[in-house]
Backbone as CSV, one residue per row, in Angstrom:
resi,resn,N_x,N_y,N_z,CA_x,CA_y,CA_z,C_x,C_y,C_z
1,MET,-12.729,24.412,-9.873,-12.572,24.064,-8.626,-11.931,22.623,-8.253
2,ALA,-12.360,21.688,-9.164,-11.949,20.306,-9.186,-10.605,20.201,-9.584
3,ARG,-10.244,20.839,-10.438,-8.786,21.038,-11.014,-7.666,21.187,-9.999
4,PRO,-7.710,22.112,-9.007,-6.726,22.471,-8.100,-6.869,21.297,-7.065
5,THR,-7.962,20.659,-6.544,-7.892,19.687,-5.670,-7.297,18.256,-6.325
6,ALA,-7.678,17.939,-7.536,-7.140,16.849,-8.169,-5.502,16.992,-8.282
7,GLU,-5.115,18.204,-8.715,-3.731,18.423,-8.984,-2.959,18.406,-7.483
8,LYS,-3.721,18.794,-6.505,-3.053,18.760,-4.970,-2.986,17.371,-4.661
9,ALA,-3.992,16.447,-4.866,-3.980,15.255,-4.238,-2.759,14.522,-5.255
10,GLN,-2.680,14.752,-6.453,-1.579,14.098,-7.246,-0.205,14.553,-6.775
11,GLU,0.044,15.750,-6.388,1.206,16.337,-6.019,1.718,15.599,-4.659
12,VAL,0.589,15.405,-3.749,0.772,14.634,-2.339,1.162,13.423,-2.729
13,LEU,0.384,12.699,-3.472,0.857,11.258,-3.814,2.326,10.993,-4.361
14,MET,2.666,11.880,-5.258,3.968,11.894,-5.917,4.976,12.233,-4.813
15,SER,4.706,13.175,-4.129,5.719,13.766,-3.065,6.035,12.546,-2.120
16,ASP,4.952,11.895,-1.672,5.225,10.681,-0.695,5.779,9.813,-1.093
17,PHE,5.529,9.355,-2.460,6.301,8.354,-3.128,7.884,8.628,-3.267
18,GLN,8.079,9.713,-3.597,9.606,10.457,-3.857,10.227,10.356,-2.492
19,THR,9.456,10.659,-1.509,10.049,10.667,-0.025,10.512,9.242,0.361
20,LEU,9.655,8.419,0.028,9.907,6.936,0.275,11.114,6.486,-0.573
21,VAL,11.302,6.738,-1.709,12.476,6.419,-2.439,13.726,7.021,-1.875
22,ALA,13.521,8.369,-1.399,14.932,9.005,-0.907,15.086,8.261,0.337
23,ASP,14.202,7.928,1.195,14.550,7.431,2.524,15.277,6.034,2.118
24,THR,14.613,5.208,1.186,15.271,3.975,0.821,16.798,4.220,0.482
25,GLU,17.019,5.314,-0.262,18.364,5.497,-0.751,19.190,5.848,0.229
26,LYS,18.774,6.589,1.328,19.574,6.886,2.685,19.805,5.615,3.244
27,LEU,18.885,4.797,3.459,19.089,3.226,3.939,20.138,2.535,3.395
28,LEU,19.977,2.574,2.069,21.126,2.021,1.143,22.525,2.548,1.536
29,ALA,22.711,3.752,1.612,23.794,4.443,1.759,24.355,4.041,3.211
30,HIS,23.535,4.000,4.345,23.951,3.656,5.703,24.277,2.156,5.612
31,THR,23.878,1.413,4.768,24.244,-0.067,4.786,25.664,-0.269,4.148
32,ALA,26.186,0.767,3.601,27.425,0.657,2.925,28.514,0.111,3.802
33,SER,28.511,0.466,5.055,29.394,-0.006,6.172,29.347,-1.406,6.297
34,LEU,28.339,-2.204,5.964,28.248,-3.741,6.095,29.269,-4.256,5.132
35,ALA,29.834,-5.353,5.730,30.894,-6.059,4.914,30.224,-7.216,4.287
36,GLY,30.925,-7.802,3.344,30.616,-9.142,2.815,30.000,-9.162,1.588
37,GLU,30.119,-10.326,0.871,29.477,-10.428,-0.419,27.934,-10.455,-0.513
38,GLN,27.373,-10.726,0.642,25.903,-10.829,0.673,25.318,-9.501,0.857
39,ALA,26.160,-8.691,1.628,25.716,-7.195,1.870,25.826,-6.499,0.455
40,ASP,26.932,-6.753,-0.349,27.015,-6.133,-1.636,26.074,-6.534,-2.531
41,GLU,25.600,-7.951,-2.515,24.347,-8.308,-3.515,23.227,-7.633,-2.839
42,LEU,22.992,-7.495,-1.648,21.750,-6.897,-1.251,21.615,-5.541,-1.704
43,ARG,22.865,-4.679,-1.562,22.731,-3.278,-1.982,22.370,-3.244,-3.362
44,ASP,23.000,-4.014,-4.159,22.822,-4.027,-5.641,21.330,-4.253,-6.105
45,GLN,20.811,-5.189,-5.433,19.375,-5.566,-5.412,18.397,-4.458,-5.035
46,ILE,18.640,-3.925,-4.074,17.947,-2.616,-3.600,18.171,-1.459,-4.527
47,ASN,19.229,-1.297,-4.935,19.551,-0.086,-5.982,18.895,-0.388,-7.144
48,GLU,18.814,-1.758,-7.817,17.927,-2.098,-8.866,16.498,-1.869,-8.626
49,SER,16.033,-2.220,-7.615,14.518,-1.899,-7.183,14.358,-0.480,-7.284
50,LEU,15.145,0.201,-6.677,14.899,1.780,-6.620,14.755,2.386,-8.036
51,LEU,15.823,1.831,-8.995,15.715,2.333,-10.342,14.445,1.972,-10.804
52,ARG,14.032,0.680,-10.894,12.826,0.459,-11.406,11.649,1.156,-10.803
53,ALA,11.549,1.545,-9.487,10.567,2.242,-8.881,10.543,3.529,-9.428
54,ARG,11.693,4.233,-9.664,11.738,5.467,-10.127,11.275,5.609,-11.616
55,GLU,11.524,4.656,-12.360,11.059,4.490,-13.761,9.475,4.361,-13.735
56,THR,9.035,3.576,-12.786,7.530,3.211,-12.751,6.941,4.426,-12.236
57,LEU,7.443,5.123,-11.239,6.926,6.577,-10.797,6.900,7.530,-11.931
58,SER,7.741,7.572,-12.511,7.674,8.573,-13.862,6.650,8.278,-14.800
59,VAL,6.640,6.819,-15.173,5.495,6.394,-15.995,4.007,6.692,-15.432
60,ALA,3.849,6.300,-14.075,2.720,6.449,-13.453,2.158,7.907,-13.354
61,GLN,3.326,8.704,-12.925,3.004,10.280,-12.977,2.535,10.743,-14.074
62,ALA,3.119,10.426,-15.272,2.733,11.030,-16.640,1.260,10.422,-16.889
63,ALA,0.992,9.227,-16.775,-0.294,8.612,-16.994,-1.270,9.237,-16.055
64,LEU,-0.946,9.284,-14.784,-1.962,9.944,-13.830,-2.394,11.197,-14.148
65,ARG,-1.282,12.121,-14.589,-1.379,13.418,-14.944,-2.602,13.514,-16.253
66,GLU,-2.139,12.700,-17.179,-2.924,12.705,-18.404,-4.386,12.250,-18.189
67,ARG,-4.449,11.184,-17.395,-6.011,10.912,-16.977,-6.676,11.785,-16.217
68,SER,-6.043,12.522,-15.322,-6.860,13.319,-14.596,-7.087,14.661,-15.341
69,GLN,-6.252,15.016,-16.231,-6.535,16.133,-16.980,-7.690,15.810,-18.028
70,GLU,-7.745,14.657,-18.487,-8.876,14.154,-19.356,-10.134,14.171,-18.678
71,ALA,-10.123,13.763,-17.354,-11.370,13.582,-16.621,-11.810,15.150,-16.264
72,VAL,-10.919,15.902,-15.962,-11.381,17.177,-15.626,-11.949,18.079,-16.884
73,VAL,-11.397,17.803,-18.037,-11.790,18.525,-19.251,-13.301,17.688,-19.696
74,ALA,-13.437,16.521,-19.419,-14.625,15.839,-19.797,-15.958,16.283,-18.959
75,THR,-15.319,16.361,-17.406,-16.491,16.893,-16.601,-16.911,18.302,-16.758
76,GLU,-15.824,19.273,-17.092,-16.117,20.439,-17.409,-17.019,20.690,-18.639
77,GLU,-16.825,19.784,-19.608,-17.558,19.870,-20.925,-19.049,19.406,-20.618
78,TYR,-19.207,18.296,-19.812,-20.568,17.708,-19.480,-21.179,18.955,-18.756
79,VAL,-20.750,19.643,-17.678,-21.350,20.508,-16.807,-21.883,21.705,-17.862
80,GLN,-20.820,22.187,-18.744,-21.228,23.123,-19.562,-22.313,22.800,-20.610
81,ALA,-22.373,21.607,-20.979,-23.424,21.256,-21.912,-24.611,20.859,-21.184
82,ASN,-24.676,20.522,-19.954,-25.827,20.011,-19.272,-25.850,20.777,-17.799
83,PRO,-26.098,22.099,-17.820,-26.024,22.714,-16.403,-26.920,22.355,-15.396
84,TRP,-28.197,22.238,-15.837,-29.211,21.969,-14.967,-29.243,20.555,-14.427
85,GLN,-28.846,19.622,-15.223,-28.703,18.164,-14.928,-27.590,18.122,-14.013
86,SER,-26.585,18.875,-14.278,-25.423,18.696,-13.158,-25.765,19.198,-11.955
87,VAL,-26.562,20.394,-11.858,-26.968,20.809,-10.645,-27.811,19.809,-9.828
88,GLY,-28.883,19.056,-10.573,-29.677,18.058,-10.068,-28.821,17.009,-9.545
89,ILE,-27.928,16.522,-10.332,-26.970,15.483,-9.844,-26.202,15.868,-8.484
90,ALA,-25.733,17.138,-8.503,-24.927,17.647,-7.447,-25.869,17.692,-6.127
91,ALA,-27.138,18.155,-6.459,-28.115,18.246,-5.188,-28.441,16.850,-4.826
92,GLY,-28.560,15.897,-5.474,-28.891,14.648,-5.045,-27.821,13.906,-4.467
93,ALA,-26.532,14.055,-4.862,-25.541,13.522,-4.153,-25.287,14.214,-2.686
94,GLY,-25.570,15.517,-2.671,-25.561,16.299,-1.413,-26.517,15.735,-0.481
95,PHE,-27.730,15.596,-1.068,-28.669,15.099,-0.181,-28.418,13.607,0.417
96,LEU,-27.937,12.724,-0.377,-27.290,11.494,-0.032,-26.457,11.484,1.001
97,LEU,-25.572,12.372,0.744,-24.353,12.520,1.736,-25.013,13.122,3.214
98,GLY,-25.844,14.009,3.092,-26.448,14.565,4.216,-27.142,13.436,4.997
99,LEU,-27.857,12.578,4.221,-28.669,11.535,4.912,-27.567,10.622,5.559
100,LEU,-26.658,10.197,4.986,-25.460,9.405,5.390,-25.049,9.893,6.764
101,ALA,-24.623,11.148,6.625,-24.015,11.993,7.708,-24.976,12.052,8.979
102,THR,-25.971,12.168,8.810,-27.043,12.421,9.926,-27.278,10.968,10.621
103,ARG,-27.092,9.889,9.871,-27.452,8.516,10.574,-26.277,8.052,11.412
104,ARG,-25.015,8.772,11.287,-24.136,8.266,12.234,-23.986,8.958,13.501
């Protein structure tokens, strides 16, 4: 159950960042009509920043997938090794959340 939720959150985050990069690329393309040396320098700087952002996104995506997979595996192993303790922890967390929700 935790696996699909974590993967979905990951996918949404990566999709949002990729949309941001794509929108910035569109903005860069629309500024192509601007003339002058400063506009060319600005477009070059934006383009370099986009390339760095893409590289960072790729590295972050790989690291995030690896770390989340490790967390899911560790959690599943713990729950399988200690089922009653896991149930107790979940019940305690649910109780605390219930208390907090009723105070609002």
